[in-house]
TIFI-537754 format. One record per residue (C-alpha): residue number from 0; x, y, z. Coordinates in nm, 4 decimals, padded with zeros to 6 digits. Layout:
N
(atom NUM,(X,Y,Z))
...
***
This chain:
183
(atom 0,(00.5623,00.9164,-02.1426))
(atom 1,(00.7116,01.2134,-01.9654))
(atom 2,(00.6491,01.3138,-01.6069))
(atom 3,(00.4335,01.6056,-01.7196))
(atom 4,(00.2110,01.3760,-01.9300))
(atom 5,(00.1578,01.1130,-01.6591))
(atom 6,(-00.0252,01.3299,-01.4064))
(atom 7,(-00.2385,01.4772,-01.6849))
(atom 8,(-00.3506,01.1357,-01.8139))
(atom 9,(-00.3960,01.0158,-01.4548))
(atom 10,(-00.6172,01.3203,-01.3889))
(atom 11,(-00.8267,01.2312,-01.6921))
(atom 12,(-00.8698,00.8742,-01.5700))
(atom 13,(-00.9716,00.9944,-01.2250))
(atom 14,(-01.2144,01.2532,-01.3624))
(atom 15,(-01.3705,00.9954,-01.5929))
(atom 16,(-01.4059,00.7479,-01.3042))
(atom 17,(-01.5698,01.0131,-01.0877))
(atom 18,(-01.8266,01.0706,-01.3632))
(atom 19,(-01.8848,00.7047,-01.4489))
(atom 20,(-01.7863,00.4146,-01.2210))
(atom 21,(-01.7294,00.1923,-01.5232))
(atom 22,(-01.4297,00.4125,-01.6071))
(atom 23,(-01.2703,00.3067,-01.2770))
(atom 24,(-01.1636,-00.0124,-01.4573))
(atom 25,(-00.8778,00.1819,-01.6211))
(atom 26,(-00.7434,00.2859,-01.2782))
(atom 27,(-00.7879,-00.0693,-01.1516))
(atom 28,(-00.5939,-00.2092,-01.4479))
(atom 29,(-00.3203,00.0492,-01.4093))
(atom 30,(-00.2570,-00.0027,-01.0360))
(atom 31,(-00.3760,-00.3524,-00.9476))
(atom 32,(-00.0413,-00.5319,-00.9911))
(atom 33,(00.1604,-00.2915,-00.7771))
(atom 34,(-00.1025,-00.2802,-00.5010))
(atom 35,(-00.1375,-00.6596,-00.5091))
(atom 36,(00.2394,-00.7025,-00.4718))
(atom 37,(00.2484,-00.4466,-00.1888))
(atom 38,(-00.0255,-00.6337,-00.0002))
(atom 39,(00.1077,-00.9808,-00.0866))
(atom 40,(00.4411,-00.9071,00.0812))
(atom 41,(00.2498,-00.8586,00.4065))
(atom 42,(00.0041,-01.1499,00.3914))
(atom 43,(00.0367,-01.5202,00.4674))
(atom 44,(-00.1678,-01.6376,00.1689))
(atom 45,(-00.2523,-01.5342,-00.1821))
(atom 46,(-00.6244,-01.5832,-00.1149))
(atom 47,(-00.6149,-01.3412,00.1800))
(atom 48,(-00.4191,-01.0985,-00.0326))
(atom 49,(-00.6823,-01.1154,-00.3062))
(atom 50,(-00.9551,-01.0419,-00.0514))
(atom 51,(-00.7669,-00.7420,00.0873))
(atom 52,(-00.6905,-00.6094,-00.2628))
(atom 53,(-01.0582,-00.6385,-00.3513))
(atom 54,(-01.1398,-00.4278,-00.0465))
(atom 55,(-00.8751,-00.1704,-00.1400))
(atom 56,(-01.0190,-00.1152,-00.4852))
(atom 57,(-01.3790,-00.1311,-00.3661))
(atom 58,(-01.3070,00.1404,-00.1079))
(atom 59,(-01.1171,00.3434,-00.3666))
(atom 60,(-01.4043,00.3225,-00.6126))
(atom 61,(-01.6770,00.4006,-00.3595))
(atom 62,(-01.4813,00.6889,-00.2079))
(atom 63,(-01.3359,00.8295,-00.5281))
(atom 64,(-01.5589,01.1355,-00.4961))
(atom 65,(-01.3593,01.2232,-00.1807))
(atom 66,(-01.0226,01.1978,-00.3560))
(atom 67,(-00.8544,01.5342,-00.4059))
(atom 68,(-00.5467,01.5833,-00.6193))
(atom 69,(-00.2924,01.7411,-00.3855))
(atom 70,(00.0021,01.7009,-00.6188))
(atom 71,(00.0721,01.3398,-00.5222))
(atom 72,(00.0234,01.0398,-00.7486))
(atom 73,(-00.3086,00.8590,-00.7229))
(atom 74,(-00.1130,00.5481,-00.6244))
(atom 75,(-00.0219,00.7166,-00.2937))
(atom 76,(-00.3896,00.7256,-00.2047))
(atom 77,(-00.4260,00.3588,-00.3008))
(atom 78,(-00.1231,00.2623,-00.0905))
(atom 79,(-00.2702,00.4437,00.2086))
(atom 80,(-00.5954,00.2507,00.1646))
(atom 81,(-00.3959,-00.0730,00.1262))
(atom 82,(-00.2049,-00.0125,00.4501))
(atom 83,(-00.5308,00.0527,00.6334))
(atom 84,(-00.6921,-00.2596,00.4871))
(atom 85,(-00.3945,-00.4815,00.5752))
(atom 86,(-00.4014,-00.3471,00.9307))
(atom 87,(-00.7777,-00.4035,00.9489))
(atom 88,(-00.7336,-00.7593,00.8221))
(atom 89,(-00.4906,-00.8391,01.1032))
(atom 90,(-00.7113,-00.6722,01.3642))
(atom 91,(-01.0066,-00.8826,01.2482))
(atom 92,(-00.8062,-01.2051,01.2149))
(atom 93,(-00.5999,-01.2315,01.5308))
(atom 94,(-00.4738,-01.5785,01.4333))
(atom 95,(-00.3428,-01.4573,01.0970))
(atom 96,(00.0322,-01.4335,01.0699))
(atom 97,(00.1874,-01.1111,00.9440))
(atom 98,(00.4351,-01.2000,00.6699))
(atom 99,(00.7681,-01.0257,00.6410))
(atom 100,(00.9628,-01.1086,00.3248))
(atom 101,(01.3350,-01.0490,00.3636))
(atom 102,(01.6208,-01.1258,00.1300))
(atom 103,(01.9958,-01.0761,00.1619))
(atom 104,(02.0050,-00.7603,-00.0538))
(atom 105,(01.7403,-00.5917,00.1603))
(atom 106,(01.9293,-00.6769,00.4791))
(atom 107,(02.2448,-00.5359,00.3192))
(atom 108,(02.0563,-00.2117,00.2472))
(atom 109,(01.9313,-00.1928,00.6076))
(atom 110,(02.2783,-00.2688,00.7472))
(atom 111,(02.4312,00.0010,00.5230))
(atom 112,(02.1751,00.2549,00.6456))
(atom 113,(02.2462,00.1669,01.0099))
(atom 114,(02.6145,00.2317,00.9640))
(atom 115,(02.9149,00.0895,01.1469))
(atom 116,(02.8879,-00.2081,01.3728))
(atom 117,(02.6108,-00.4010,01.1977))
(atom 118,(02.7282,-00.7134,01.0173))
(atom 119,(02.5018,-00.8329,00.7386))
(atom 120,(02.5106,-01.2028,00.8316))
(atom 121,(02.4347,-01.1322,01.1954))
(atom 122,(02.1674,-00.8836,01.0935))
(atom 123,(02.0031,-01.1393,00.8646))
(atom 124,(01.9797,-01.3909,01.1485))
(atom 125,(01.8454,-01.1443,01.4037))
(atom 126,(01.6345,-00.9162,01.1873))
(atom 127,(01.3264,-01.1356,01.1638))
(atom 128,(01.2936,-01.1616,01.5406))
(atom 129,(01.3537,-00.7906,01.5878))
(atom 130,(01.1018,-00.6977,01.3156))
(atom 131,(00.8387,-00.9170,01.4820))
(atom 132,(00.8659,-00.6954,01.7905))
(atom 133,(00.8105,-00.3679,01.6029))
(atom 134,(00.4775,-00.1915,01.6240))
(atom 135,(00.2784,-00.1705,01.3011))
(atom 136,(00.3682,00.1918,01.2075))
(atom 137,(00.7411,00.1232,01.2554))
(atom 138,(00.7239,-00.1996,01.0575))
(atom 139,(00.5408,-00.0191,00.7787))
(atom 140,(00.8196,00.2402,00.7577))
(atom 141,(01.0885,-00.0286,00.7359))
(atom 142,(00.8964,-00.2308,00.4785))
(atom 143,(00.8238,00.0681,00.2590))
(atom 144,(01.1802,00.1986,00.2680))
(atom 145,(01.3800,-00.1227,00.2468))
(atom 146,(01.1531,-00.3933,00.1089))
(atom 147,(00.9446,-00.1848,-00.1313))
(atom 148,(01.2332,00.0569,-00.2049))
(atom 149,(01.0181,00.3665,-00.1689))
(atom 150,(01.1864,00.7038,-00.1454))
(atom 151,(01.1225,00.9194,00.1597))
(atom 152,(00.9136,01.1454,-00.0624))
(atom 153,(00.6942,00.8532,-00.1732))
(atom 154,(00.6663,00.7307,00.1849))
(atom 155,(00.5540,01.0741,00.2965))
(atom 156,(00.2953,01.0886,00.0200))
(atom 157,(00.1566,00.7466,00.1073))
(atom 158,(00.1522,00.8040,00.4827))
(atom 159,(00.0265,01.1607,00.4620))
(atom 160,(00.3351,01.3091,00.6283))
(atom 161,(00.6177,01.5267,00.5049))
(atom 162,(00.9230,01.3807,00.3356))
(atom 163,(01.1378,01.5017,00.6262))
(atom 164,(00.9063,01.3430,00.8815))
(atom 165,(00.9187,01.0101,00.6931))
(atom 166,(01.2976,01.0264,00.7000))
(atom 167,(01.3179,01.1158,01.0704))
(atom 168,(01.0726,00.8421,01.1713))
(atom 169,(01.2535,00.5832,00.9595))
(atom 170,(01.5925,00.6668,01.1067))
(atom 171,(01.4502,00.6539,01.4592))
(atom 172,(01.3226,00.3033,01.3891))
(atom 173,(01.6598,00.2110,01.2381))
(atom 174,(01.8330,00.3324,01.5519))
(atom 175,(01.6067,00.1092,01.7636))
(atom 176,(01.6803,-00.1833,01.5327))
(atom 177,(02.0522,-00.1172,01.5517))
(atom 178,(02.0430,-00.1171,01.9333))
(atom 179,(01.8553,-00.4476,01.9313))
(atom 180,(02.0874,-00.6044,01.6731))
(atom 181,(02.4002,-00.5003,01.8606))
(atom 182,(02.2832,-00.6574,02.1878))
***
């Protein structure tokens, strides 16, 4: 399937779902796995993740009439809903623990982006503690860029900001992380 075919077929699925809610099942089937994985990386349990994913798709289905195609993939809209639902989950469940899944390759990517002076092994040891201290918007930027491997363009689409703004905000957070890691 080419890039020009994908948006067209996606538009058909969305139009059909707007006309008949039963047609939303095709969108659900198409995007459930990637949204589930996105949410799961942030949750402490699979059951909680399932609950949040259910809310994401319920909100998407009930608010589909408000969705407007602005040239971004439909998945960007779903990711935005998912971020909001994860944040809502943690606001409602103060005792819940926000999961951060980190592996060596992701730390290497972060260290490379930070530039000179950041050693991967030291970064791996310190990164969890430093990430715990980040505010939610900053953590979301880091997770999307380095753990979900989203491009700045995709990040901008999901967060409703420009590609340049996503890049600037991410590098500002990286600079803060670098300062903390070098202490």
